[in-house]
C-alpha positions in Angstrom: 79.0 132.0 95.4 76.3 131.6 98.0 78.2 128.7 99.6 81.4 130.9 99.9 79.4 133.6 101.6 77.8 131.1 104.0 81.3 129.8 104.9 82.5 133.3 105.5 79.6 134.1 107.8 80.0 130.9 109.7 83.6 131.8 110.5 82.7 135.1 112.2 82.3 133.5 115.7 85.7 131.7 115.3 87.4 134.8 114.1 86.1 136.7 117.2 87.7 134.1 119.4 91.2 135.2 118.2 91.2 137.6 121.1 91.8 137.0 124.7 91.7 139.2 127.8 94.7 139.7 130.1 94.6 141.5 133.4 96.2 144.9 133.4 97.1 147.6 136.0 95.2 150.9 135.9 98.5 152.7 135.5 98.9 151.5 131.9 95.5 152.6 130.7 95.2 154.6 127.4 92.1 156.1 125.9 90.8 153.9 123.0 91.8 150.6 124.6 89.3 147.8 124.5 88.7 146.8 128.2 86.7 144.5 130.3 85.9 145.7 133.8 84.6 143.5 136.7 82.8 145.7 139.1 81.3 145.2 142.6 77.6 144.7 143.3 76.8 148.2 144.5 78.4 149.8 141.5 76.6 147.3 139.2 73.3 148.1 140.8 73.7 151.8 140.1 74.7 151.1 136.4 72.1 148.5 135.5 69.1 150.9 135.0 71.3 153.1 132.7 72.2 150.1 130.5 68.9 148.3 130.7 70.5 145.1 131.8 69.9 142.9 134.8 73.6 142.0 135.5 76.2 144.7 134.9 79.0 143.2 137.0 81.0 142.6 133.8 81.3 145.5 131.3 83.1 145.3 128.0 83.8 148.4 126.0 86.2 151.1 124.9 88.0 153.2 127.4 87.3 156.9 126.9 89.2 158.5 129.7 90.9 157.6 132.9 91.0 160.0 135.9 92.5 159.4 139.3 89.1 158.4 140.8 86.9 157.4 137.7 87.1 155.5 134.5 84.8 156.4 131.6 84.0 153.4 129.5 81.8 153.3 126.4 79.7 150.1 126.5 76.8 148.7 124.3 73.4 149.3 125.9 70.3 147.5 124.6 67.0 149.5 124.2 63.7 148.1 123.2 61.4 150.1 121.0 57.9 150.8 122.4 56.2 149.9 119.1 56.8 146.4 117.8 59.5 144.0 119.1 62.6 145.6 117.7 65.7 146.0 119.8 68.4 148.6 119.1 72.0 148.5 120.4 73.5 151.9 121.2 76.7 152.9 123.0 76.5 154.4 126.4 79.3 156.1 128.3 79.5 154.9 131.9 81.5 156.4 134.8 83.0 153.6 136.9 84.5 154.7 140.2 87.8 153.1 140.9 86.5 152.1 144.3 83.9 149.9 142.5 86.4 148.3 140.2 87.4 144.7 141.1 89.5 143.8 138.0 90.4 145.4 134.7 91.4 143.4 131.6 92.6 144.4 128.2 91.8 142.7 124.9 94.8 141.2 123.2 95.3 139.4 119.9 95.9 135.6 120.6 98.4 134.7 117.9 98.0 130.9 118.4 94.2 131.0 117.8 94.7 133.4 114.9 97.2 131.0 113.2 94.9 128.1 113.7 91.9 130.0 112.2 94.0 131.2 109.3 95.3 127.7 108.6 91.8 126.2 108.7 90.5 129.0 106.5 93.3 128.4 104.0 92.5 124.7 104.0 88.8 125.2 103.3 89.4 127.8 100.6 92.1 125.6 99.0 89.7 122.7 99.0 87.1 124.8 97.3 89.6 126.1 94.7 90.8 122.5 94.1 87.2 121.3 93.6 86.4 124.2 91.2 89.6 123.9 89.1 90.8 120.3 89.2 88.1 118.0 90.3 85.1 119.6 88.5 86.4 122.3 86.1 83.1 122.4 84.1 81.1 123.5 87.1 78.3 120.9 87.0 76.8 118.1 85.1 76.0 118.2 81.4 72.6 118.5 79.7 70.0 116.0 81.0 71.0 116.3 84.7 73.4 113.4 84.9 75.9 115.2 87.2 78.7 113.4 89.0 78.9 112.8 92.8 79.0 115.8 95.1 82.2 116.8 96.8 81.6 118.4 100.2 84.0 120.1 102.6 82.9 119.8 106.3 83.2 122.9 108.4 84.0 122.3 112.1 83.5 124.9 114.8 86.1 125.0 117.5 84.8 125.3 121.1 86.7 126.1 124.2 
């Protein structure tokens, strides 16, 4: 059971890569969209102290509202506690003037990556089920510790 949980946790970065960003026009914006905004240096310099970051030229978050001159985007902000070394991530709403916006992208599901991840997951789970039911149905060696050889399924991480 612990091995299955470890496999599930190790797939989280791969599952997150099933999304890609595509450039969109500001006329198609809807509140609630997941967006990524590239902003100019002057706007980033004004936003950095609010978010507690050193480089705010690329903001990723949820669009709250879109006015004719400003976008309100909810982005994660990192705050350090004064006692100890804990860090807490909170959401902060940031007003981005359209004049400071260089590019706006929307997060879309990438079907090809999703099918590849789903196929790989099915292969790993199928191998685990095959091992548990056909290759070693007893679930281990008998008394005395004379178990058979181990059957391992390698897990590969895909990188771009």
